[in-house]
N, C-alpha and C positions, 0 to 999 in steps of 0.2 A: 288336254284334258285325259283323262284315263279312257272315257268312253262318252258317248252322246248325252246321257243323263247328268254326268258330271260336269261338261260342258256348258248345258243349260242351268244348272244351279249356279256356276260361277257367274255366268252372264248376268242373271238377274241380281246376285250378290255384288257384283262389280256397278251396274246401272243404279242400285240403292245407294250406294256411296260417291259416286263420280259426279253427281250434280249436273249432267249434261256438259259437261267441261271437253268431251271428246267422245266420237262413237265407240261402242263396245258391240262387235259384230260378232254374230256366231255363223261358223261355216258349217253347215250340216252334213253329216255322213250320208252315204248312199242308201243306208239301210237295206243292201242287198249284198249277197256274197259274190265275187267273180265269176263262180261258175252257178250260178242262177240261170233259170230259162228266162226270166221276167225282168221287165227295166224297172227302173228307180221310179216313184211316184211323180208325176208332173209337177207337183208341187215344189219336192225336193229340188228338182231341175231346175225350175224357175229362181228358188230361193238362192240356190248355189252361183246361177249366172247374176242375178243380182248385185250379191256379194262380191265377186270377180269384177263387174263394172264399177263398184262404189271403191273398191280396195285400189284401182288403178289411178283414181284421181284424190285418194286419201294422203294428207301430210301427217297427221297425226291420229292415233287412235288404236284400239284393241281388237285383234281378231281371235276369236276363240276357236280352236279345233281338235277335235277329237284324235288320240293318237293314230287309230287305225286309218283315220282320214288324210291325214298328213302324210302317211306312205305312199301315197297315190299318185301319179303324175297328173299334171294340169296341162290342159293346151298353152300355147304361148299367148300372150298378152294380146299381141297384135293380132293374132286370129278371134279371140275373144270380144276384142274392142270393135273389130272390123265385121263381124257377122252378127251382130246382138241389133235388134230393133226395139226401139224406145218409142213410145206413141203415148202422149199426153192429153188430157183432158182438154178439148178446145185448141189443140194444135192444128195450124194450118198445113196441110200436106201438099206438096207437089206430086200429082198421082202418076206422072210419067216417072219423076226419079224413084217414086215408092216401087212401082212396077218393075224396074230395071234393078233395084237393089235385091226384092225379092227374089227376081228371077235368075241373079247371081249367086243367090243362097239355096238353089235347087228348086223353087217352085216354080209353076207353071201357069199363065194365066190363060184360062179357060173359061 
């Protein structure tokens, strides 16, 4: 899409017509410039990571991307899938395995 607004509008139009046959996902722009001294909003980072996780498992669907976002490099799929942590409501966790995984991603147990 031309820009973020066009991408959002296109997603809404496709969702209206597609009747849930396959996902129509929007890959959000960082909404910052490369020389800005501040980081993108946490919600944008979360949305992008969520979409990248979904995209790795998609067999069909549409991903809408603003043109400026399409020009930026992404981390390799193996890195994204290997370093994300998904926790679901009522999920049972192995605390030792969880601690090891968090520590391997730069967290410290204190």
